[in-house]
C-alpha positions in Angstrom: 0.2 -0.2 0.1 1.2 3.5 -0.8 1.7 6.1 1.8 -1.5 7.5 3.6 -1.5 10.9 5.4 -4.1 10.9 8.5 -5.3 14.3 9.4 -7.1 14.2 12.8 -7.5 16.4 15.7 -8.0 13.6 18.1 -5.1 11.5 19.1 -7.2 8.5 19.7 -8.7 8.5 16.2 -5.2 9.0 14.7 -3.9 6.1 16.5 -6.9 4.0 15.6 -6.6 4.6 12.0 -2.7 4.3 12.0 -3.3 0.8 13.5 -5.6 -0.3 10.6 -3.3 1.2 7.8 0.4 0.2 7.3 2.7 3.1 6.0 0.5 5.9 7.3 1.6 9.2 8.9 -0.4 11.1 11.3 -1.0 14.8 11.5 -2.8 16.6 14.2 -4.1 19.7 12.2 -4.1 21.4 8.8 -0.9 23.3 9.3 1.0 20.0 10.1 -0.8 18.3 7.2 0.4 21.0 4.7 4.0 20.7 6.2 3.9 16.9 5.4 2.6 17.5 2.0 5.6 19.9 1.1 8.2 17.3 1.5 6.2 14.1 0.4 3.5 12.8 -2.0 0.9 10.4 -0.6 -1.4 8.3 -2.2 -4.3 9.1 0.0 -5.3 11.8 2.4 -7.9 10.7 5.1 -9.3 13.7 6.9 -11.3 13.0 10.2 -13.7 15.7 11.0 -14.0 17.8 13.3 -11.2 19.6 12.3 -10.6 23.4 11.6 -9.7 24.1 7.9 -10.7 20.9 6.8 -12.5 22.0 3.7 -9.6 24.4 2.8 -6.9 21.7 3.0 -8.8 19.1 1.0 -9.5 21.7 -1.6 -5.7 22.5 -1.8 -5.1 18.8 -2.0 -7.6 18.0 -4.5 -6.4 20.8 -6.6 -2.6 20.7 -6.5 -1.9 17.0 -6.2 -2.6 13.7 -7.4 -3.4 12.3 -4.0 -7.0 10.8 -3.3 -9.0 12.2 -0.6 -11.2 10.4 2.0 -13.3 12.6 4.4 -14.7 10.9 7.6 -17.6 13.1 8.2 -19.3 13.4 11.6 -23.1 13.5 11.7 -24.3 16.9 11.2 -21.3 18.0 8.7 -22.6 20.4 6.2 -24.1 18.5 3.2 -23.1 21.5 1.0 -19.3 21.0 1.9 -19.7 17.3 1.2 -21.3 17.9 -2.0 -18.6 20.4 -3.1 -15.8 18.0 -2.0 -17.4 15.1 -3.8 -17.8 17.3 -7.0 -14.1 17.6 -6.8 -13.5 14.0 -6.6 -13.3 13.3 -2.6 -14.9 10.3 -1.1 -16.7 11.0 1.9 -17.8 8.1 4.6 -20.2 9.1 7.3 -19.2 8.3 10.9 -19.7 6.2 12.9 -17.5 3.9 10.7 -17.9 0.3 9.9 -14.5 -1.0 9.8 -15.0 -3.4 6.9 -16.6 -0.6 4.8 -13.7 1.9 5.8 -11.0 -0.5 4.7 -12.8 -1.4 1.4 -13.1 2.3 0.9 -9.3 2.9 1.3 -8.7 0.0 -1.1 -10.9 1.5 -3.7 -9.3 4.9 -3.5 -5.9 3.3 -4.0 -7.3 1.7 -7.2 -8.9 4.8 -8.3 -5.7 6.8 -7.8 -3.6 4.0 -9.8 -6.3 4.4 -12.4 -5.9 8.1 -12.2 -2.1 8.1 -12.7 -2.5 5.8 -15.7 -4.7 8.1 -17.5 -2.5 11.1 -16.7 0.4 9.4 -18.1 -1.6 8.4 -21.2 -2.7 12.1 -21.5 0.6 13.3 -21.3 1.8 10.9 -23.9 -1.0 11.9 -26.2 -0.3 15.6 -25.7 3.3 14.9 -26.6 2.2 13.3 -29.9 -0.1 16.2 -30.6 2.7 18.5 -30.3 4.8 16.3 -32.4 2.1 16.2 -35.2 1.7 20.0 -35.0 5.4 20.5 -35.5 5.7 18.2 -38.3 2.6 19.9 -39.9 4.2 23.3 -39.7 7.4 22.1 -41.1 5.4 20.6 -44.2 3.8 24.1 -44.4 7.3 25.7 -44.5 8.5 23.2 -47.2 5.5 23.7 -49.3 5.8 27.6 -48.8 9.5 27.7 -49.5 10.4 24.8 -51.6 7.1 24.7 -53.6 6.5 20.9 -52.8 3.2 19.4 -52.5 1.9 18.1 -49.1 2.6 14.4 -49.9 6.1 15.5 -51.3 6.9 17.6 -47.9 5.6 14.5 -46.0 7.9 12.1 -47.8 10.8 14.5 -47.5 10.4 14.5 -43.8 10.1 10.8 -43.7 13.3 10.2 -45.7 15.3 12.7 -43.9 14.4 10.9 -40.5 15.3 7.5 -42.2 18.5 8.7 -43.7 19.8 10.6 -40.7 18.4 8.0 -38.3 16.5 10.8 -36.2 13.1 11.3 -35.4 10.6 13.0 -37.7 10.2 15.7 -34.6 14.1 16.3 -35.1 13.9 16.6 -38.7 11.0 19.0 -38.6 12.6 21.2 -35.8 15.6 21.5 -38.2 13.3 22.6 -40.9 11.6 25.3 -38.8 15.0 26.6 -37.4 16.4 26.8 -41.0 13.4 28.5 -42.6 11.7 30.5 -39.7 14.6 32.5 -38.5 
């Protein structure tokens, strides 16, 4: 299991939750949690209410990290706050906790995080590929404009240069743009 940050104002709650989760670190308040988040990335942040600044801390985590968030909400916790956090991707469990449900929710949060990281990696790869295609298309336009080639000829020129020089099409396109667009 990956690292878990437990944020709870109650020493007893922190101890109980730490016992259930290996590789967990406890924080007594939002300031201590922020300090821990500066030096390390956690797979899961569990916030136990009542805790001052819970909403602000969790919004920061949801907006600024890839960590999953699990809020353990006491009875009477504002439904509007729960709705806002859930809309941002936080999981919410109402107290009192059922141990089996709690552990299952933690496992599901870890699975969701792994899937999210896979999707982010795939997304980054797709963005890289799109940028490469744009660069190559710009290079083709330059070849069409300055050398009077057709689009298939410009495409073939870039492909052939990449094969002959044993470099990527991206490098050939960057070279073309550097030569003609300066």
